[in-house]
C-alpha positions as CSV (number, residue, x, y, z in Angstrom):
1,M,11.7,-2.7,50.2
2,M,12.8,0.3,48.2
3,A,15.1,-1.8,45.9
4,Q,12.2,-4.2,45.0
5,S,9.9,-1.3,44.1
6,Q,12.6,0.3,41.9
7,K,12.9,-3.0,39.9
8,L,9.1,-3.3,39.6
9,F,8.4,0.2,38.3
10,P,10.2,-0.1,35.0
11,L,8.5,-3.5,34.4
12,V,5.1,-2.0,35.1
13,G,5.9,1.1,32.9
14,I,7.0,-1.0,30.0
15,S,4.0,-3.3,30.3
16,L,1.6,-0.3,30.3
17,L,3.4,1.2,27.3
18,G,3.1,-2.0,25.4
19,L,-0.5,-2.3,26.2
20,L,-1.2,1.2,25.0
21,I,0.7,0.7,21.8
22,G,-1.2,-2.6,21.2
23,L,-4.6,-0.9,21.8
24,Y,-3.6,2.0,19.5
25,L,-2.6,-0.4,16.7
26,F,-5.8,-2.5,17.2
27,A,-8.0,0.6,17.0
28,A,-6.1,2.0,14.0
29,K,-6.6,-1.2,12.1
30,R,-10.2,-1.7,13.2
31,F,-11.5,1.8,12.5
32,S,-9.5,2.8,9.5
33,K,-11.2,3.1,6.2
34,S,-10.5,0.3,3.8
35,K,-8.6,1.3,0.6
36,V,-10.0,-1.6,-1.4
37,T,-13.2,-0.8,-3.3
38,K,-15.5,-3.5,-4.5
39,H,-18.2,-3.2,-7.2
40,S,-20.3,-5.6,-9.1
41,V,-20.4,-5.8,-12.9
42,G,-23.6,-6.6,-14.7
43,T,-21.9,-8.5,-17.6
44,S,-20.9,-12.2,-17.2
45,S,-17.4,-13.3,-17.9
46,K,-18.6,-15.5,-20.8
47,D,-20.2,-12.5,-22.5
48,T,-17.0,-10.5,-22.0
49,L,-14.9,-13.3,-23.6
50,K,-17.3,-13.5,-26.5
51,Y,-17.1,-9.7,-27.0
52,W,-13.3,-9.5,-27.1
53,T,-12.5,-11.2,-30.4
54,A,-9.0,-11.3,-31.9
55,D,-9.9,-8.4,-34.2
56,K,-11.2,-6.2,-31.4
57,M,-8.1,-7.0,-29.3
58,R,-5.8,-5.9,-32.2
59,S,-7.6,-2.6,-32.7
60,A,-8.0,-1.8,-29.0
61,Q,-6.5,1.5,-27.8
62,P,-5.1,2.0,-24.3
63,A,-7.0,4.2,-21.9
64,P,-5.6,7.8,-21.6
65,L,-3.2,8.3,-18.7
66,P,-3.6,11.4,-16.4
67,T,-1.4,14.3,-17.3
68,T,0.3,17.0,-15.1
69,D,1.6,20.4,-16.0
70,K,4.7,20.3,-13.8
71,V,6.8,17.4,-12.7
72,E,9.9,18.1,-10.6
73,P,12.1,15.1,-10.0
74,T,13.1,14.6,-6.4
75,K,16.4,12.8,-7.2
76,K,18.8,13.1,-10.0
77,P,19.3,9.8,-12.0
78,S,22.5,8.0,-11.1
79,Q,25.4,8.6,-13.5
80,K,27.1,5.3,-12.6
81,T,27.9,3.1,-15.6
82,D,27.6,-0.7,-15.4
83,P,31.0,-2.3,-16.2
84,Q,29.3,-5.2,-17.9
85,H,27.6,-3.0,-20.4
86,S,30.5,-0.7,-21.2
């Protein structure tokens, strides 16, 4: 009788551990905040296409990018050379 319970215990333990991990993953997915934000735009796509003429597209300027005061690289760039481009 003892040998049978020794074989059963690891199976029950692994099953419970799997169940707990599954519940944790389900809860984490279910209750996490979504990183996708949706918003509506008051302008129709037809009006937008009419607005962006070829002249406006040519004179368009890119949006400014955020700047930082300090940037410290975490890795040094590789010094390997490509034999095909030597």
